[in-house]
Backbone as numpy.savetxt, mean C-alpha at the origin, in Angstrom:
# Nx Ny Nz CAx CAy CAz Cx Cy Cz
10.41 16.74 5.20 11.54 15.38 5.11 11.29 14.74 3.64
12.47 14.64 3.53 12.50 13.96 1.44 11.72 12.79 2.02
10.99 12.61 0.36 10.18 10.62 0.04 10.82 10.30 -1.46
11.37 9.69 -0.88 11.50 8.99 -2.34 10.21 7.54 -3.28
10.18 7.60 -4.86 9.29 6.54 -4.74 9.71 4.82 -5.27
9.22 4.20 -3.96 9.94 3.09 -4.72 10.63 2.65 -6.11
11.54 1.79 -6.78 11.80 2.26 -8.40 10.13 1.28 -9.48
10.62 0.17 -7.91 9.96 -1.02 -8.42 8.78 -1.77 -7.43
7.44 -1.96 -8.38 7.00 -2.67 -6.93 7.25 -4.06 -7.87
7.27 -5.32 -6.58 7.34 -6.43 -7.40 5.93 -6.66 -6.85
5.74 -6.79 -5.88 3.91 -7.39 -5.73 2.90 -5.96 -4.36
1.89 -7.34 -4.47 0.56 -6.10 -4.45 0.13 -7.47 -3.90
-0.84 -6.93 -2.30 -1.78 -8.36 -1.94 -2.64 -6.77 -1.08
-3.99 -7.44 -1.12 -5.05 -6.73 -0.63 -6.14 -7.82 0.61
-6.33 -7.55 1.71 -6.95 -8.93 1.81 -7.58 -8.09 3.61
-9.06 -8.52 3.22 -9.77 -8.06 3.95 -10.68 -8.62 5.26
-10.58 -8.09 6.50 -11.42 -9.16 7.31 -12.77 -8.57 7.41
-13.73 -9.90 7.85 -15.65 -9.94 7.91 -15.36 -10.11 8.73
-15.47 -9.67 9.77 -15.69 -9.32 11.76 -17.49 -9.22 12.14
-18.06 -9.57 12.59 -18.66 -9.43 13.29 -18.93 -7.99 14.65
-18.23 -8.03 15.07 -17.43 -7.40 15.86 -16.83 -6.00 16.13
-16.05 -5.93 14.26 -15.88 -4.72 14.18 -15.89 -4.38 12.60
-15.23 -3.19 13.18 -15.10 -2.66 11.71 -14.30 -3.31 10.73
-15.13 -3.62 8.87 -14.42 -4.83 8.24 -13.28 -3.76 8.28
-11.75 -4.61 7.97 -10.46 -4.14 8.16 -10.53 -4.51 6.46
-9.11 -3.33 5.85 -8.52 -4.14 4.82 -6.80 -3.61 4.66
-6.70 -4.90 4.14 -5.00 -4.77 4.73 -3.86 -4.77 3.41
-3.50 -3.98 3.36 -2.60 -3.00 1.91 -0.74 -3.97 2.32
-0.24 -5.26 1.29 0.43 -5.64 1.18 1.13 -5.29 0.05
2.12 -4.46 0.21 3.01 -3.85 -1.17 4.77 -4.44 -0.62
5.17 -5.22 -2.12 7.03 -5.44 -2.01 7.39 -4.37 -2.74
7.88 -3.66 -2.60 9.09 -2.86 -3.64 10.36 -2.76 -3.52
11.65 -2.47 -4.44 12.88 -2.43 -4.34 13.26 -1.30 -4.97
14.63 -0.61 -4.31 14.66 0.37 -4.83 16.53 0.33 -4.92
16.80 1.26 -5.82 18.03 0.61 -6.63 19.16 1.53 -6.61
19.92 1.09 -4.93 21.53 1.97 -4.43 20.55 3.43 -4.55
19.79 3.08 -3.52 19.26 4.88 -2.79 19.40 4.28 -1.07
19.36 6.41 -0.68 19.32 5.55 0.69 18.69 4.71 1.60
18.90 4.56 2.73 18.25 3.89 3.51 16.57 4.90 3.31
15.92 4.30 3.96 14.41 4.61 4.41 13.17 3.82 4.91
11.82 4.53 5.77 11.76 3.64 5.93 9.95 3.59 4.98
9.96 2.91 4.47 8.63 2.12 3.65 7.29 3.05 4.42
6.32 3.54 3.28 5.64 4.63 3.61 4.64 4.20 2.32
3.24 4.06 2.76 2.25 4.54 1.03 0.99 5.76 1.84
1.46 6.85 0.39 1.29 7.73 0.72 -0.53 7.61 0.19
-1.31 8.48 0.40 -2.05 8.51 -0.47 -1.87 9.83 -1.40
-1.95 9.31 -2.64 -2.26 10.19 -4.08 -3.69 11.53 -3.47
-3.57 12.95 -4.56 -4.92 13.75 -3.97 -5.60 13.20 -5.27
-6.75 13.32 -4.96 -7.97 13.29 -6.22 -9.37 14.16 -5.68
-10.29 14.36 -6.60 -11.01 15.71 -6.46 -11.94 14.73 -5.76
-11.31 13.24 -4.85 -12.78 12.87 -4.48 -13.81 11.95 -5.35
-13.61 12.12 -6.54 -14.98 11.29 -6.86 -14.45 10.25 -7.93
-12.91 10.15 -6.92 -11.92 8.93 -8.12 -13.23 6.86 -8.04
-12.69 6.12 -7.72 -13.31 5.26 -7.73 -12.02 4.23 -6.95
-10.86 4.64 -7.56 -9.43 4.05 -7.10 -8.60 4.38 -6.03
-8.55 3.67 -5.27 -7.78 4.41 -3.99 -5.96 4.90 -4.18
-5.61 5.80 -4.99 -4.22 5.34 -5.25 -3.23 6.05 -4.32
-2.47 5.02 -4.20 -0.84 4.89 -3.44 0.38 4.82 -3.87
0.96 6.20 -3.47 2.28 6.03 -3.86 3.10 5.29 -2.59
4.24 4.58 -3.38 4.69 3.59 -2.66 6.52 4.50 -2.33
6.51 4.72 -0.87 8.05 5.91 -0.87 8.83 5.74 0.40
9.95 6.06 0.04 10.78 6.07 1.36 11.04 6.93 1.59
10.45 6.96 3.00 10.86 8.22 4.01 11.71 9.02 4.66
12.80 9.74 4.61 14.16 10.43 5.22 15.52 9.72 4.81
16.45 9.81 5.04 17.55 8.91 4.98 18.25 9.10 5.80
18.57 7.57 6.30 19.13 7.21 7.45 21.20 7.27 6.61
20.99 6.55 6.06 22.09 6.00 5.58 22.78 5.58 3.85
23.99 5.80 3.27 23.43 5.14 1.73 23.90 3.26 1.71
23.34 3.43 1.13 24.10 1.76 1.11 23.97 1.33 -1.47
24.25 0.34 -1.13 25.02 0.47 -2.66 24.76 -0.95 -3.72
23.71 -2.04 -2.40 23.26 -2.75 -3.13 21.35 -2.40 -2.98
21.09 -3.10 -4.27 19.11 -2.97 -3.78 18.77 -2.83 -2.62
17.99 -2.28 -2.39 17.21 -3.10 -1.33 15.80 -3.26 -1.52
15.44 -4.26 -0.83 14.17 -4.91 -0.44 13.12 -4.14 0.30
12.18 -3.31 0.73 11.37 -3.68 1.35 9.68 -3.31 1.05
9.20 -3.79 2.34 7.53 -4.64 2.71 7.02 -3.98 3.53
5.98 -3.21 3.37 4.88 -2.85 4.23 3.62 -3.01 4.23
3.51 -3.25 5.54 1.69 -3.53 5.36 0.62 -2.39 6.59
-0.11 -2.58 5.27 -0.48 -1.04 6.27 -2.59 -1.54 6.52
-3.25 -1.64 7.51 -4.43 -1.80 7.74 -5.03 0.32 7.86
-6.92 -0.46 6.93 -7.50 0.30 7.38 -9.07 0.45 6.93
-9.41 0.73 8.14 -10.62 1.03 8.25 -11.41 0.98 7.11
-13.18 0.47 6.51 -12.94 0.15 4.97 -14.45 1.77 5.14
-15.38 0.98 6.73 -16.05 2.39 6.53 -15.82 3.40 6.69
-14.43 3.58 6.90 -13.73 5.37 6.75 -13.30 5.38 5.52
-13.23 5.27 4.46 -12.46 5.39 3.45 -14.15 5.94 2.60
-13.61 6.31 1.30 -15.07 6.94 0.73 -15.38 5.54 0.15
-16.95 5.31 -0.35 -17.91 4.70 -0.52 -17.68 3.95 -1.49
-17.83 4.68 -2.57 -17.46 4.65 -4.16 -15.73 4.24 -4.27
-14.99 3.53 -3.38 -13.44 2.93 -3.91 -14.32 1.64 -4.77
-13.64 1.21 -5.94 -13.66 -0.13 -6.53 -12.30 -0.67 -6.62
-10.99 -0.27 -6.30 -10.46 -0.48 -6.68 -8.92 0.56 -6.20
-7.63 -0.22 -5.73 -6.80 -0.08 -5.07 -5.45 0.12 -5.76
-4.78 1.22 -6.40 -3.86 1.46 -7.16 -2.58 1.51 -6.22
-1.11 1.20 -6.39 0.13 1.48 -5.61 0.72 1.58 -6.95
1.83 3.22 -6.26 2.91 2.74 -7.92 3.90 3.28 -7.30
5.12 2.32 -8.61 6.38 3.07 -7.71 6.67 3.74 -9.33
8.49 4.06 -9.40 8.99 4.83 -10.44 8.40 4.42 -11.71
8.76 2.76 -12.09 8.76 2.25 -13.03 7.79 1.62 -13.14
6.86 1.29 -12.85 5.30 0.19 -12.48 4.37 0.48 -11.69
3.10 0.25 -12.03 2.15 0.37 -10.86 1.71 -1.06 -11.08
0.54 -0.91 -9.62 -0.28 -2.23 -9.60 -1.32 -1.95 -9.45
-3.06 -2.31 -9.87 -4.21 -1.86 -9.54 -4.81 -4.02 -9.18
-5.77 -3.22 -8.07 -5.91 -4.70 -7.70 -7.93 -4.16 -7.68
-8.96 -5.22 -8.05 -9.94 -4.14 -7.89 -10.53 -5.25 -7.41
-11.39 -4.39 -6.23 -11.84 -4.67 -4.70 -12.56 -6.45 -4.52
-13.85 -6.54 -5.47 -14.31 -7.36 -6.03 -13.82 -9.23 -6.17
-11.76 -8.74 -6.44 -10.51 -9.59 -6.52 -10.02 -10.26 -5.42
-10.26 -9.09 -4.81 -9.18 -9.46 -3.16 -9.96 -10.46 -2.30
-9.38 -11.19 -1.87 -9.18 -12.08 -0.69 -10.53 -11.68 1.09
-11.14 -13.02 1.04 -11.81 -12.38 2.32 -11.81 -13.10 3.28
-10.87 -12.41 4.41 -10.90 -13.47 5.95 -11.38 -13.40 6.78
-12.85 -14.74 7.06 -14.52 -14.04 8.16 -13.66 -14.09 9.56
-13.92 -13.83 10.24 -13.88 -13.61 11.95 -11.89 -14.02 12.13
-11.04 -13.08 10.81 -9.93 -13.56 11.29 -8.80 -11.51 11.51
-9.11 -11.62 12.60 -8.51 -10.29 12.69 -6.89 -10.75 12.29
-6.66 -11.07 12.97 -4.81 -11.54 12.91 -4.09 -11.17 11.86
-4.02 -10.29 11.15 -3.86 -9.45 9.89 -2.37 -9.19 9.40
-1.84 -8.55 10.31 -0.66 -8.04 11.07 0.81 -9.33 11.57
C-alpha cells in the first residue's frame, strides 16, 4: 500500500496517563497538512532504529489513495501506546513530515493523574 508523508507538521502534543489501575499510557497527537495530494488515512509509522536510540521517531504518513483533491487537506491523528511496551531508554518523541519535524522531550509532557479518557 502506497504511503505519502504529510507535507507540514502543524502541531505535536504528548499526554501521559498515570493511573494505579492500568499500565501508563502515552497519547501522541499530531496535526499535519498535505498539499493537493490524494486523500488517505493518516498514520504514525515508527522509523527503523538500531534499538539504541533514545528518541522514538515516527513518520506522519497518509496510507492508501481514495480520491484526488485540489485543496490542501489537514489531518489529525491520535495514537495511544502503553509505556511499558516501548523501549525503556526512550527520552523523546519525534514526528517527521516532508518539510519539518518536531520533537518533545519526555520530561516536558503533561501528566494526567487517574484520567484514562485520552481519546
